[in-house]
N, C-alpha and C positions, 0 to 999 in steps of 0.2 A: 586244722587240717584243711587242705585245699585240693580239689579234684583238677587234675590237668588232663587235657585231651590231646594225645599225639599218636602218630602211627609208627609201628615198628615193623621191620621186614620179618619174614617167617624165621630166618636163621637167628635173628636177635630174640624173638619171642621164645624160641626153643631153648637158647642159651639162658635167658632169664628164668624160664621154668626150671631147667636143670640146676641152676645155681641156687635158686630160692629153695628148691626141695632138699638139696644136699646140705646147705649151710644154714638156712634161716627158717626151717620148718614150713616152707611154702609161702613165706611173707615176702611178696614181691616188692613192696615198698621198702622194706628193710634192705633187700638185696640192692636195689637201685641206690639207696643212700650209701651203702658200704662202697659201691663202685664209684660213686661220685666223690666220696671221701678220699678214696685211694687215688683217684686221678688228681684231685686238688693237692694231696700230699706230694705228688710227683712234680707238679708245676711250680717252677721257681724255687725249688729247694736249694739251699746253700751247701749243705754237707753231703752226706752219703745216704742212699736208701738201698734196701735189699730188693733186687728185682727177680730173684729166683734162687734156687739151690742146685748144687751139683753133688752127686753121691761120691763118697770117699770111704775107702777101706782104711780104717786107722791102724797105725803100726805101733801104738803104744796105748796105755790106759789114759782116758780123758773123760772129762765131764761135759755134759750138755751145757751150752752157754745159757739157755733159758731156764731149765728146770734143775740143773745141777746133778742129774742123775749120772752115775758112773757107768762107763762102758769100757769093755775089755779090748785088747788087741785083736784084730781081725773083724770086728764088727763094722757094719756099714752105717755111717752117719752122713750128715749133709752139711756141706760147706756153703755159706751164703755167697751169692754173686752180687757185688755192689755196683751201683750206678753213681757216678760222680755228679754233684750238683754244680751250681754256677759259680760258687765262691772261689776266689783265687787261693784261699786258705784250705780248701777241701783236701788237697793232697796231704797236707800235714795232719789232717784230722782223721784219716782213715784208721779204723781200729787196728792196733798193732798186736793184740793178744791172739792166741789161738782161738778161733771161733768155729765150733761145730754144733750142730743141733741134732737132736734125736728125731726119729720119724714122728712121734707123737707131737712134738712141739712144731715141727714143719707143717703137719697137718692142720694145726690150729691157727697158723699164720694166714 
């Protein structure tokens, strides 16, 4: 383990505290690591990454892409919003199957 000394503005400190409490039990080191890993995954990626989700009222029975739980017509699920990478092959590689996530799985992401 190595100790680093750097200065963060008040808004960044507040965000770090909020995220660390919400997702990592107050562990700021783990929060910063997760943020850096997320940033690294986005840099130079060739295919597609999920940048967010949009709510969607489904009009038929469907299963969550991640956990497989079944959801009935009329439920609100979440459709991923993809960001294209740098590869010229990315257009051909976008997932073609129906892809929705339940709220539990979206919260875990």
